[in-house]
N, CA, C, O and the ligand as a Tripos MOL2 file, in Angstrom:
@<TRIPOS>MOLECULE
protein
  277   275    70     0     0
PROTEIN
NO_CHARGES

@<TRIPOS>ATOM
      1 N          -8.0020   18.1410    6.3610 N.3       1 MET1
      2 CA         -8.5170   17.2050    5.3590 C.3       1 MET1
      3 C          -9.2390   16.0600    6.0420 C.2       1 MET1
      4 O          -8.8240   15.5710    7.0930 O.2       1 MET1
      5 N         -10.3070   15.6540    5.4310 N.am      2 ALA2
      6 CA        -11.1340   14.6110    6.0310 C.3       2 ALA2
      7 C         -10.6720   13.2310    5.5850 C.2       2 ALA2
      8 O         -10.0880   13.0590    4.5150 O.2       2 ALA2
      9 N         -10.9450   12.2860    6.4140 N.am      3 ILE3
     10 CA        -10.7520   10.8940    6.0290 C.3       3 ILE3
     11 C         -11.8580   10.5410    5.0490 C.2       3 ILE3
     12 O         -13.0410   10.7010    5.3460 O.2       3 ILE3
     13 N         -11.4630   10.0600    3.8830 N.am      4 ARG4
     14 CA        -12.4950    9.7690    2.8840 C.3       4 ARG4
     15 C         -12.6080    8.2700    2.6380 C.2       4 ARG4
     16 O         -11.7660    7.4720    3.0520 O.2       4 ARG4
     17 N         -13.6700    7.9360    1.9570 N.am      5 ARG5
     18 CA        -13.9270    6.5290    1.6640 C.3       5 ARG5
     19 C         -12.8080    5.9350    0.8170 C.2       5 ARG5
     20 O         -12.3370    6.5530   -0.1370 O.2       5 ARG5
     21 N         -12.4050    4.7640    1.1720 N.am      6 GLY6
     22 CA        -11.3940    4.0790    0.3770 C.3       6 GLY6
     23 C         -11.9730    2.9560   -0.4670 C.2       6 GLY6
     24 O         -11.2950    2.3620   -1.3060 O.2       6 GLY6
     25 N         -13.2580    2.6810   -0.2160 N.am      7 GLY7
     26 CA        -13.8800    1.5660   -0.9320 C.3       7 GLY7
     27 C         -13.4720    0.2400   -0.3200 C.2       7 GLY7
     28 O         -12.8260    0.1890    0.7270 O.2       7 GLY7
     29 N         -13.8540   -0.8130   -0.9840 N.am      8 ARG8
     30 CA        -13.5650   -2.1410   -0.4570 C.3       8 ARG8
     31 C         -12.2060   -2.5990   -0.9580 C.2       8 ARG8
     32 O         -11.9530   -2.6540   -2.1610 O.2       8 ARG8
     33 N         -11.3470   -2.9230   -0.0220 N.am      9 ARG9
     34 CA         -9.9840   -3.3470   -0.3360 C.3       9 ARG9
     35 C          -9.6260   -4.5440    0.5370 C.2       9 ARG9
     36 O         -10.2880   -4.8480    1.5300 O.2       9 ARG9
     37 N          -8.5520   -5.2100    0.1240 N.am     10 TYR10
     38 CA         -8.0440   -6.3270    0.9090 C.3      10 TYR10
     39 C          -7.2840   -5.7920    2.1160 C.2      10 TYR10
     40 O          -6.3470   -5.0120    1.9490 O.2      10 TYR10
     41 N          -7.6610   -6.1880    3.3190 N.am     11 CYS11
     42 CA         -6.9540   -5.8150    4.5480 C.3      11 CYS11
     43 C          -5.9790   -6.9350    4.8990 C.2      11 CYS11
     44 O          -6.3910   -8.0830    5.0680 O.2      11 CYS11
     45 N          -4.6700   -6.6060    5.0110 N.am     12 PRO12
     46 CA         -3.6750   -7.6490    5.3140 C.3      12 PRO12
     47 C          -3.8800   -8.2850    6.6900 C.2      12 PRO12
     48 O          -3.4620   -9.4210    6.9150 O.2      12 PRO12
     49 N          -4.5270   -7.5550    7.6170 N.am     13 HIS13
     50 CA         -4.7570   -8.1060    8.9490 C.3      13 HIS13
     51 C          -5.9910   -8.9990    8.9790 C.2      13 HIS13
     52 O          -5.9390  -10.1240    9.4750 O.2      13 HIS13
     53 N          -7.1080   -8.4910    8.4440 N.am     14 CYS14
     54 CA         -8.3340   -9.3070    8.3780 C.3      14 CYS14
     55 C          -8.1850  -10.4450    7.3720 C.2      14 CYS14
     56 O          -8.8760  -11.4600    7.4650 O.2      14 CYS14
     57 N          -7.2790  -10.2690    6.4110 N.am     15 GLN15
     58 CA         -7.0670  -11.2200    5.3240 C.3      15 GLN15
     59 C          -8.3480  -11.4570    4.5370 C.2      15 GLN15
     60 O          -8.6640  -12.5770    4.1370 O.2      15 GLN15
     61 N          -9.0810  -10.3530    4.3280 N.am     16 GLU16
     62 CA        -10.2490  -10.3990    3.4610 C.3      16 GLU16
     63 C         -10.5500   -8.9900    2.9690 C.2      16 GLU16
     64 O          -9.9660   -8.0190    3.4490 O.2      16 GLU16
     65 N         -11.4600   -8.8850    2.0150 N.am     17 VAL17
     66 CA        -11.8380   -7.5850    1.4670 C.3      17 VAL17
     67 C         -12.8200   -6.9200    2.4230 C.2      17 VAL17
     68 O         -13.8520   -7.4940    2.7710 O.2      17 VAL17
     69 N         -12.4840   -5.7000    2.8420 N.am     18 VAL18
     70 CA        -13.2730   -4.9910    3.8540 C.3      18 VAL18
     71 C         -13.4880   -3.5430    3.4080 C.2      18 VAL18
     72 O         -12.8800   -3.0830    2.4410 O.2      18 VAL18
     73 N         -14.3560   -2.8380    4.1230 N.am     19 GLU19
     74 CA        -14.5510   -1.4050    3.8960 C.3      19 GLU19
     75 C         -13.3490   -0.6470    4.4720 C.2      19 GLU19
     76 O         -12.9050   -0.9290    5.5860 O.2      19 GLU19
     77 N         -12.8320    0.3090    3.7120 N.am     20 THR20
     78 CA        -11.6340    1.0260    4.1600 C.3      20 THR20
     79 C         -11.8250    2.5350    4.0520 C.2      20 THR20
     80 O         -12.7810    3.0260    3.4520 O.2      20 THR20
     81 N         -10.8850    3.2450    4.6500 N.am     21 ARG21
     82 CA        -10.8050    4.7030    4.5770 C.3      21 ARG21
     83 C          -9.3910    5.0900    4.1740 C.2      21 ARG21
     84 O          -8.4360    4.3580    4.4330 O.2      21 ARG21
     85 N          -9.2670    6.2610    3.5300 N.am     22 VAL22
     86 CA         -7.9580    6.7630    3.1110 C.3      22 VAL22
     87 C          -7.5370    7.8810    4.0560 C.2      22 VAL22
     88 O          -8.2770    8.8440    4.2590 O.2      22 VAL22
     89 N          -6.3420    7.7490    4.6330 N.am     23 LEU23
     90 CA         -5.8290    8.7580    5.5630 C.3      23 LEU23
     91 C          -5.0360    9.8040    4.7670 C.2      23 LEU23
     92 O          -4.0410    9.4650    4.1250 O.2      23 LEU23
     93 N          -5.4690   11.0700    4.8030 N.am     24 PRO24
     94 CA         -4.8640   12.0850    3.9320 C.3      24 PRO24
     95 C          -3.3810   12.3130    4.1850 C.2      24 PRO24
     96 O          -2.6530   12.6650    3.2570 O.2      24 PRO24
     97 N          -2.9150   12.1230    5.4130 N.am     25 GLU25
     98 CA         -1.5020   12.4110    5.7030 C.3      25 GLU25
     99 C          -0.5620   11.4010    5.0430 C.2      25 GLU25
    100 O           0.6420   11.6360    4.9420 O.2      25 GLU25
    101 N          -1.1130   10.2930    4.6020 N.am     26 GLY26
    102 CA         -0.2400    9.2810    4.0240 C.3      26 GLY26
    103 C          -0.0100    9.4220    2.5320 C.2      26 GLY26
    104 O           0.7730    8.6690    1.9530 O.2      26 GLY26
    105 N          -0.6870   10.3850    1.8960 N.am     27 TYR27
    106 CA         -0.5830   10.5040    0.4410 C.3      27 TYR27
    107 C           0.7880   11.0270    0.0320 C.2      27 TYR27
    108 O           1.2940   11.9940    0.6020 O.2      27 TYR27
    109 N           1.3740   10.3790   -0.9560 N.am     28 LYS28
    110 CA          2.6830   10.7800   -1.4250 C.3      28 LYS28
    111 C           2.8880   10.2240   -2.8260 C.2      28 LYS28
    112 O           2.4170    9.1340   -3.1520 O.2      28 LYS28
    113 N           3.5980   10.9890   -3.6500 N.am     29 GLN29
    114 CA          4.0040   10.4370   -4.9400 C.3      29 GLN29
    115 C           5.4120    9.9000   -4.7850 C.2      29 GLN29
    116 O           6.3130   10.6130   -4.3450 O.2      29 GLN29
    117 N           5.5960    8.6620   -5.1420 N.am     30 ILE30
    118 CA          6.9110    8.0370   -4.9970 C.3      30 ILE30
    119 C           7.3670    7.4750   -6.3430 C.2      30 ILE30
    120 O           6.5700    7.2620   -7.2570 O.2      30 ILE30
    121 N           8.6540    7.2460   -6.4310 N.am     31 ASP31
    122 CA          9.2440    6.7040   -7.6440 C.3      31 ASP31
    123 C           9.2060    5.1890   -7.5840 C.2      31 ASP31
    124 O           9.7560    4.5840   -6.6640 O.2      31 ASP31
    125 N           8.5540    4.5710   -8.5710 N.am     32 TYR32
    126 CA          8.5150    3.1170   -8.6660 C.3      32 TYR32
    127 C           9.0510    2.7270  -10.0320 C.2      32 TYR32
    128 O           8.3870    2.9270  -11.0490 O.2      32 TYR32
    129 N          10.2350    2.1770  -10.0510 N.am     33 ARG33
    130 CA         10.8900    1.7700  -11.3080 C.3      33 ARG33
    131 C          10.9010    2.8970  -12.3360 C.2      33 ARG33
    132 O          10.6680    2.6810  -13.5260 O.2      33 ARG33
    133 N          11.1800    4.1190  -11.8430 N.am     34 GLY34
    134 CA         11.3010    5.2540  -12.7480 C.3      34 GLY34
    135 C           9.9880    5.9240  -13.1010 C.2      34 GLY34
    136 O           9.9710    6.8600  -13.9010 O.2      34 GLY34
    137 N           8.8720    5.4600  -12.5130 N.am     35 VAL35
    138 CA          7.5580    6.0440  -12.7710 C.3      35 VAL35
    139 C           7.0420    6.6520  -11.4760 C.2      35 VAL35
    140 O           7.1470    6.0330  -10.4170 O.2      35 VAL35
    141 N           6.4770    7.8740  -11.5470 N.am     36 LEU36
    142 CA          5.8710    8.4620  -10.3560 C.3      36 LEU36
    143 C           4.5150    7.8030  -10.1120 C.2      36 LEU36
    144 O           3.6470    7.8250  -10.9850 O.2      36 LEU36
    145 N           4.3330    7.2260   -8.9450 N.am     37 VAL37
    146 CA          3.0880    6.5410   -8.6160 C.3      37 VAL37
    147 C           2.5240    7.0770   -7.3030 C.2      37 VAL37
    148 O           3.2490    7.6580   -6.4950 O.2      37 VAL37
    149 N           1.2180    6.8740   -7.1020 N.am     38 LYS38
    150 CA          0.5430    7.3760   -5.9150 C.3      38 LYS38
    151 C           0.5850    6.3380   -4.8040 C.2      38 LYS38
    152 O           0.2180    5.1780   -4.9900 O.2      38 LYS38
    153 N           1.0510    6.7990   -3.6290 N.am     39 ARG39
    154 CA          0.9880    5.9510   -2.4430 C.3      39 ARG39
    155 C          -0.1100    6.4970   -1.5470 C.2      39 ARG39
    156 O          -0.2020    7.7060   -1.3330 O.2      39 ARG39
    157 N          -0.9320    5.6160   -1.0320 N.am     40 ARG40
    158 CA         -1.9940    6.0330   -0.1140 C.3      40 ARG40
    159 C          -1.9140    5.2220    1.1670 C.2      40 ARG40
    160 O          -1.5850    4.0360    1.1620 O.2      40 ARG40
    161 N          -2.2310    5.9130    2.2850 N.am     41 LYS41
    162 CA         -2.2940    5.2150    3.5770 C.3      41 LYS41
    163 C          -3.7430    4.8340    3.8400 C.2      41 LYS41
    164 O          -4.6400    5.6760    3.8060 O.2      41 LYS41
    165 N          -3.9500    3.5700    4.0980 N.am     42 ILE42
    166 CA         -5.2900    3.0080    4.2350 C.3      42 ILE42
    167 C          -5.5010    2.5310    5.6640 C.2      42 ILE42
    168 O          -4.5820    2.0060    6.2930 O.2      42 ILE42
    169 N          -6.7080    2.7130    6.1720 N.am     43 VAL43
    170 CA         -7.0580    2.1160    7.4660 C.3      43 VAL43
    171 C          -8.2970    1.2540    7.2760 C.2      43 VAL43
    172 O          -9.2230    1.6140    6.5490 O.2      43 VAL43
    173 N          -8.2930    0.1230    7.9410 N.am     44 CYS44
    174 CA         -9.4460   -0.7750    7.9210 C.3      44 CYS44
    175 C         -10.5050   -0.1810    8.8340 C.2      44 CYS44
    176 O         -10.4140   -0.2890   10.0570 O.2      44 CYS44
    177 N         -11.5250    0.4570    8.2280 N.am     45 GLY45
    178 CA        -12.5540    1.1250    9.0260 C.3      45 GLY45
    179 C         -13.7570    1.4420    8.1810 C.2      45 GLY45
    180 O         -13.6770    1.4830    6.9530 O.2      45 GLY45
    181 N         -14.8710    1.6670    8.8400 N.am     46 THR46
    182 CA        -16.1200    1.8560    8.1060 C.3      46 THR46
    183 C         -16.7070    3.2460    8.2670 C.2      46 THR46
    184 O         -17.6160    3.6070    7.5200 O.2      46 THR46
    185 N         -16.2160    4.0480    9.2240 N.am     47 ASP47
    186 CA        -16.8480    5.3500    9.4580 C.3      47 ASP47
    187 C         -15.8680    6.5080    9.2610 C.2      47 ASP47
    188 O         -14.6990    6.2960    8.9410 O.2      47 ASP47
    189 N         -16.3550    7.7200    9.4520 N.am     48 ARG48
    190 CA        -15.5770    8.9210    9.1440 C.3      48 ARG48
    191 C         -14.3350    9.0610   10.0030 C.2      48 ARG48
    192 O         -13.3940    9.7440    9.6010 O.2      48 ARG48
    193 N         -14.3010    8.4430   11.1570 N.am     49 ASP49
    194 CA        -13.1260    8.5140   12.0240 C.3      49 ASP49
    195 C         -12.1150    7.4150   11.7130 C.2      49 ASP49
    196 O         -11.0600    7.3420   12.3430 O.2      49 ASP49
    197 N         -12.4270    6.5880   10.7720 N.am     50 GLY50
    198 CA        -11.5290    5.4860   10.4390 C.3      50 GLY50
    199 C         -11.6360    4.3320   11.4060 C.2      50 GLY50
    200 O         -10.7840    3.4440   11.4240 O.2      50 GLY50
    201 N         -12.6960    4.3450   12.2210 N.am     51 THR51
    202 CA        -12.9230    3.2250   13.1320 C.3      51 THR51
    203 C         -14.0670    2.3640   12.5850 C.2      51 THR51
    204 O         -14.6270    2.6600   11.5300 O.2      51 THR51
    205 N         -14.3950    1.3290   13.2930 N.am     52 GLY52
    206 CA        -15.4550    0.4380   12.8520 C.3      52 GLY52
    207 C         -14.9160   -0.8060   12.1670 C.2      52 GLY52
    208 O         -15.6540   -1.7560   11.9050 O.2      52 GLY52
    209 N         -13.5990   -0.7900   11.8740 N.am     53 GLY53
    210 CA        -12.9560   -1.9900   11.3480 C.3      53 GLY53
    211 C         -11.9220   -2.4690   12.3430 C.2      53 GLY53
    212 O         -12.0270   -2.1750   13.5340 O.2      53 GLY53
    213 N         -10.9180   -3.2060   11.8750 N.am     54 CYS54
    214 CA         -9.9150   -3.7160   12.8130 C.3      54 CYS54
    215 C          -8.8820   -2.6380   13.1630 C.2      54 CYS54
    216 O          -8.1290   -2.8000   14.1230 O.2      54 CYS54
    217 N          -8.8370   -1.5310   12.3900 N.am     55 GLY55
    218 CA         -7.9210   -0.4410   12.7060 C.3      55 GLY55
    219 C          -6.5330   -0.5900   12.1180 C.2      55 GLY55
    220 O          -5.6970    0.3010   12.2720 O.2      55 GLY55
    221 N          -6.2760   -1.6920   11.4540 N.am     56 HIS56
    222 CA         -4.9600   -1.9070   10.8470 C.3      56 HIS56
    223 C          -4.7150   -0.8650    9.7530 C.2      56 HIS56
    224 O          -5.6200   -0.5240    8.9910 O.2      56 HIS56
    225 N          -3.4690   -0.3620    9.6890 N.am     57 MET57
    226 CA         -3.1070    0.6240    8.6780 C.3      57 MET57
    227 C          -2.0320    0.0540    7.7720 C.2      57 MET57
    228 O          -1.1250   -0.6420    8.2290 O.2      57 MET57
    229 N          -2.1390    0.3540    6.4770 N.am     58 TRP58
    230 CA         -1.1250   -0.0760    5.5150 C.3      58 TRP58
    231 C          -1.1240    0.8890    4.3450 C.2      58 TRP58
    232 O          -1.9600    1.7880    4.2600 O.2      58 TRP58
    233 N          -0.1830    0.6900    3.4550 N.am     59 PHE59
    234 CA         -0.0940    1.5530    2.2820 C.3      59 PHE59
    235 C          -0.4860    0.7830    1.0290 C.2      59 PHE59
    236 O          -0.2320   -0.4150    0.9070 O.2      59 PHE59
    237 N          -1.1130    1.5030    0.0970 N.am     60 THR60
    238 CA         -1.2960    0.9520   -1.2460 C.3      60 THR60
    239 C          -0.5430    1.8450   -2.2200 C.2      60 THR60
    240 O          -0.3290    3.0290   -1.9600 O.2      60 THR60
    241 N          -0.1520    1.2740   -3.3190 N.am     61 ILE61
    242 CA          0.5540    2.0030   -4.3660 C.3      61 ILE61
    243 C          -0.1740    1.7680   -5.6850 C.2      61 ILE61
    244 O          -0.3880    0.6320   -6.1090 O.2      61 ILE61
    245 N          -0.5480    2.8750   -6.3180 N.am     62 GLU62
    246 CA         -1.2420    2.7700   -7.6090 C.3      62 GLU62
    247 C          -0.2160    2.8650   -8.7220 C.2      62 GLU62
    248 O           0.4500    3.8880   -8.8860 O.2      62 GLU62
    249 N          -0.0970    1.7980   -9.4790 N.am     63 VAL63
    250 CA          0.9490    1.6650  -10.4870 C.3      63 VAL63
    251 C           0.3090    1.4440  -11.8540 C.2      63 VAL63
    252 O          -0.5840    0.6070  -11.9810 O.2      63 VAL63
    253 N           0.7480    2.1820  -12.8850 N.am     64 PRO64
    254 CA          0.2510    1.8820  -14.2260 C.3      64 PRO64
    255 C           0.7400    0.5130  -14.6770 C.2      64 PRO64
    256 O           1.8460    0.1040  -14.3240 O.2      64 PRO64
    257 N          -0.0590   -0.1880  -15.4390 N.am     65 ASP65
    258 CA          0.2650   -1.5810  -15.7570 C.3      65 ASP65
    259 C           1.5910   -1.7270  -16.5060 C.2      65 ASP65
    260 O           2.2440   -2.7680  -16.4230 O.2      65 ASP65
    261 N           1.9790   -0.6960  -17.2260 N.am     66 VAL66
    262 CA          3.2520   -0.8060  -17.9670 C.3      66 VAL66
    263 C           4.4660   -0.8520  -17.0380 C.2      66 VAL66
    264 O           5.5530   -1.2570  -17.4480 O.2      66 VAL66
    265 N           4.2670   -0.4250  -15.7520 N.am     67 ALA67
    266 CA          5.3810   -0.4140  -14.8050 C.3      67 ALA67
    267 C           5.5320   -1.7620  -14.0960 C.2      67 ALA67
    268 O           6.4620   -1.9470  -13.3110 O.2      67 ALA67
    269 N           4.6280   -2.6980  -14.3660 N.am     68 VAL68
    270 CA          4.6280   -3.9860  -13.6780 C.3      68 VAL68
    271 C           5.0240   -5.0970  -14.6710 C.2      68 VAL68
    272 O           4.5920   -5.1090  -15.8230 O.2      68 VAL68
    273 N           5.8250   -5.9880  -14.2020 N.am     69 GLY69
    274 CA          6.1410   -7.1820  -14.9680 C.3      69 GLY69
    275 C           7.2010   -7.0220  -16.0250 C.2      69 GLY69
    276 O           7.5310   -7.9830  -16.7200 O.2      69 GLY69
    277 ZN         -8.8660   -5.2470    8.9000 Zn       70 ZN70
@<TRIPOS>BOND
     1     1     2 1
     2     2     3 1
     3     3     4 2
     4     3     5 am
     5     5     6 1
     6     6     7 1
     7     7     8 2
     8     7     9 am
     9     9    10 1
    10    10    11 1
    11    11    12 2
    12    11    13 am
    13    13    14 1
    14    14    15 1
    15    15    16 2
    16    15    17 am
    17    17    18 1
    18    18    19 1
    19    19    20 2
    20    19    21 am
    21    21    22 1
    22    22    23 1
    23    23    24 2
    24    23    25 am
    25    25    26 1
    26    26    27 1
    27    27    28 2
    28    27    29 am
    29    29    30 1
    30    30    31 1
    31    31    32 2
    32    31    33 am
    33    33    34 1
    34    34    35 1
    35    35    36 2
    36    35    37 am
    37    37    38 1
    38    38    39 1
    39    39    40 2
    40    39    41 am
    41    41    42 1
    42    42    43 1
    43    43    44 2
    44    43    45 am
    45    45    46 1
    46    46    47 1
    47    47    48 2
    48    47    49 am
    49    49    50 1
    50    50    51 1
    51    51    52 2
    52    51    53 am
    53    53    54 1
    54    54    55 1
    55    55    56 2
    56    55    57 am
    57    57    58 1
    58    58    59 1
    59    59    60 2
    60    59    61 am
    61    61    62 1
    62    62    63 1
    63    63    64 2
    64    63    65 am
    65    65    66 1
    66    66    67 1
    67    67    68 2
    68    67    69 am
    69    69    70 1
    70    70    71 1
    71    71    72 2
    72    71    73 am
    73    73    74 1
    74    74    75 1
    75    75    76 2
    76    75    77 am
    77    77    78 1
    78    78    79 1
    79    79    80 2
    80    79    81 am
    81    81    82 1
    82    82    83 1
    83    83    84 2
    84    83    85 am
    85    85    86 1
    86    86    87 1
    87    87    88 2
    88    87    89 am
    89    89    90 1
    90    90    91 1
    91    91    92 2
    92    91    93 am
    93    93    94 1
    94    94    95 1
    95    95    96 2
    96    95    97 am
    97    97    98 1
    98    98    99 1
    99    99   100 2
   100    99   101 am
   101   101   102 1
   102   102   103 1
   103   103   104 2
   104   103   105 am
   105   105   106 1
   106   106   107 1
   107   107   108 2
   108   107   109 am
   109   109   110 1
   110   110   111 1
   111   111   112 2
   112   111   113 am
   113   113   114 1
   114   114   115 1
   115   115   116 2
   116   115   117 am
   117   117   118 1
   118   118   119 1
   119   119   120 2
   120   119   121 am
   121   121   122 1
   122   122   123 1
   123   123   124 2
   124   123   125 am
   125   125   126 1
   126   126   127 1
   127   127   128 2
   128   127   129 am
   129   129   130 1
   130   130   131 1
   131   131   132 2
   132   131   133 am
   133   133   134 1
   134   134   135 1
   135   135   136 2
   136   135   137 am
   137   137   138 1
   138   138   139 1
   139   139   140 2
   140   139   141 am
   141   141   142 1
   142   142   143 1
   143   143   144 2
   144   143   145 am
   145   145   146 1
   146   146   147 1
   147   147   148 2
   148   147   149 am
   149   149   150 1
   150   150   151 1
   151   151   152 2
   152   151   153 am
   153   153   154 1
   154   154   155 1
   155   155   156 2
   156   155   157 am
   157   157   158 1
   158   158   159 1
   159   159   160 2
   160   159   161 am
   161   161   162 1
   162   162   163 1
   163   163   164 2
   164   163   165 am
   165   165   166 1
   166   166   167 1
   167   167   168 2
   168   167   169 am
   169   169   170 1
   170   170   171 1
   171   171   172 2
   172   171   173 am
   173   173   174 1
   174   174   175 1
   175   175   176 2
   176   175   177 am
   177   177   178 1
   178   178   179 1
   179   179   180 2
   180   179   181 am
   181   181   182 1
   182   182   183 1
   183   183   184 2
   184   183   185 am
   185   185   186 1
   186   186   187 1
   187   187   188 2
   188   187   189 am
   189   189   190 1
   190   190   191 1
   191   191   192 2
   192   191   193 am
   193   193   194 1
   194   194   195 1
   195   195   196 2
   196   195   197 am
   197   197   198 1
   198   198   199 1
   199   199   200 2
   200   199   201 am
   201   201   202 1
   202   202   203 1
   203   203   204 2
   204   203   205 am
   205   205   206 1
   206   206   207 1
   207   207   208 2
   208   207   209 am
   209   209   210 1
   210   210   211 1
   211   211   212 2
   212   211   213 am
   213   213   214 1
   214   214   215 1
   215   215   216 2
   216   215   217 am
   217   217   218 1
   218   218   219 1
   219   219   220 2
   220   219   221 am
   221   221   222 1
   222   222   223 1
   223   223   224 2
   224   223   225 am
   225   225   226 1
   226   226   227 1
   227   227   228 2
   228   227   229 am
   229   229   230 1
   230   230   231 1
   231   231   232 2
   232   231   233 am
   233   233   234 1
   234   234   235 1
   235   235   236 2
   236   235   237 am
   237   237   238 1
   238   238   239 1
   239   239   240 2
   240   239   241 am
   241   241   242 1
   242   242   243 1
   243   243   244 2
   244   243   245 am
   245   245   246 1
   246   246   247 1
   247   247   248 2
   248   247   249 am
   249   249   250 1
   250   250   251 1
   251   251   252 2
   252   251   253 am
   253   253   254 1
   254   254   255 1
   255   255   256 2
   256   255   257 am
   257   257   258 1
   258   258   259 1
   259   259   260 2
   260   259   261 am
   261   261   262 1
   262   262   263 1
   263   263   264 2
   264   263   265 am
   265   265   266 1
   266   266   267 1
   267   267   268 2
   268   267   269 am
   269   269   270 1
   270   270   271 1
   271   271   272 2
   272   271   273 am
   273   273   274 1
   274   274   275 1
   275   275   276 2
@<TRIPOS>SUBSTRUCTURE
     1 MET1         2 RESIDUE 1 A MET
     2 ALA2         6 RESIDUE 1 A ALA
     3 ILE3        10 RESIDUE 1 A ILE
     4 ARG4        14 RESIDUE 1 A ARG
     5 ARG5        18 RESIDUE 1 A ARG
     6 GLY6        22 RESIDUE 1 A GLY
     7 GLY7        26 RESIDUE 1 A GLY
     8 ARG8        30 RESIDUE 1 A ARG
     9 ARG9        34 RESIDUE 1 A ARG
    10 TYR10       38 RESIDUE 1 A TYR
    11 CYS11       42 RESIDUE 1 A CYS
    12 PRO12       46 RESIDUE 1 A PRO
    13 HIS13       50 RESIDUE 1 A HIS
    14 CYS14       54 RESIDUE 1 A CYS
    15 GLN15       58 RESIDUE 1 A GLN
    16 GLU16       62 RESIDUE 1 A GLU
    17 VAL17       66 RESIDUE 1 A VAL
    18 VAL18       70 RESIDUE 1 A VAL
    19 GLU19       74 RESIDUE 1 A GLU
    20 THR20       78 RESIDUE 1 A THR
    21 ARG21       82 RESIDUE 1 A ARG
    22 VAL22       86 RESIDUE 1 A VAL
    23 LEU23       90 RESIDUE 1 A LEU
    24 PRO24       94 RESIDUE 1 A PRO
    25 GLU25       98 RESIDUE 1 A GLU
    26 GLY26      102 RESIDUE 1 A GLY
    27 TYR27      106 RESIDUE 1 A TYR
    28 LYS28      110 RESIDUE 1 A LYS
    29 GLN29      114 RESIDUE 1 A GLN
    30 ILE30      118 RESIDUE 1 A ILE
    31 ASP31      122 RESIDUE 1 A ASP
    32 TYR32      126 RESIDUE 1 A TYR
    33 ARG33      130 RESIDUE 1 A ARG
    34 GLY34      134 RESIDUE 1 A GLY
    35 VAL35      138 RESIDUE 1 A VAL
    36 LEU36      142 RESIDUE 1 A LEU
    37 VAL37      146 RESIDUE 1 A VAL
    38 LYS38      150 RESIDUE 1 A LYS
    39 ARG39      154 RESIDUE 1 A ARG
    40 ARG40      158 RESIDUE 1 A ARG
    41 LYS41      162 RESIDUE 1 A LYS
    42 ILE42      166 RESIDUE 1 A ILE
    43 VAL43      170 RESIDUE 1 A VAL
    44 CYS44      174 RESIDUE 1 A CYS
    45 GLY45      178 RESIDUE 1 A GLY
    46 THR46      182 RESIDUE 1 A THR
    47 ASP47      186 RESIDUE 1 A ASP
    48 ARG48      190 RESIDUE 1 A ARG
    49 ASP49      194 RESIDUE 1 A ASP
    50 GLY50      198 RESIDUE 1 A GLY
    51 THR51      202 RESIDUE 1 A THR
    52 GLY52      206 RESIDUE 1 A GLY
    53 GLY53      210 RESIDUE 1 A GLY
    54 CYS54      214 RESIDUE 1 A CYS
    55 GLY55      218 RESIDUE 1 A GLY
    56 HIS56      222 RESIDUE 1 A HIS
    57 MET57      226 RESIDUE 1 A MET
    58 TRP58      230 RESIDUE 1 A TRP
    59 PHE59      234 RESIDUE 1 A PHE
    60 THR60      238 RESIDUE 1 A THR
    61 ILE61      242 RESIDUE 1 A ILE
    62 GLU62      246 RESIDUE 1 A GLU
    63 VAL63      250 RESIDUE 1 A VAL
    64 PRO64      254 RESIDUE 1 A PRO
    65 ASP65      258 RESIDUE 1 A ASP
    66 VAL66      262 RESIDUE 1 A VAL
    67 ALA67      266 RESIDUE 1 A ALA
    68 VAL68      270 RESIDUE 1 A VAL
    69 GLY69      274 RESIDUE 1 A GLY
    70 ZN70       277 GROUP 0 **** ****
């Protein structure tokens, strides 16, 4: 699986919105307050190898709004 575009996201290391990539090995569905949500592993990078940014990696979790608050 290829590293695909992650779009512009906030990088916790750069502390600003940067171009990112999604690392396929990090994808997982996890339980968040009883709801299955998507977890993605993100790298701060601009090119197909996930380089070109600071290289910091973190996870994002996509949560439906009803599961928050
Ligand atoms: Zn960064």
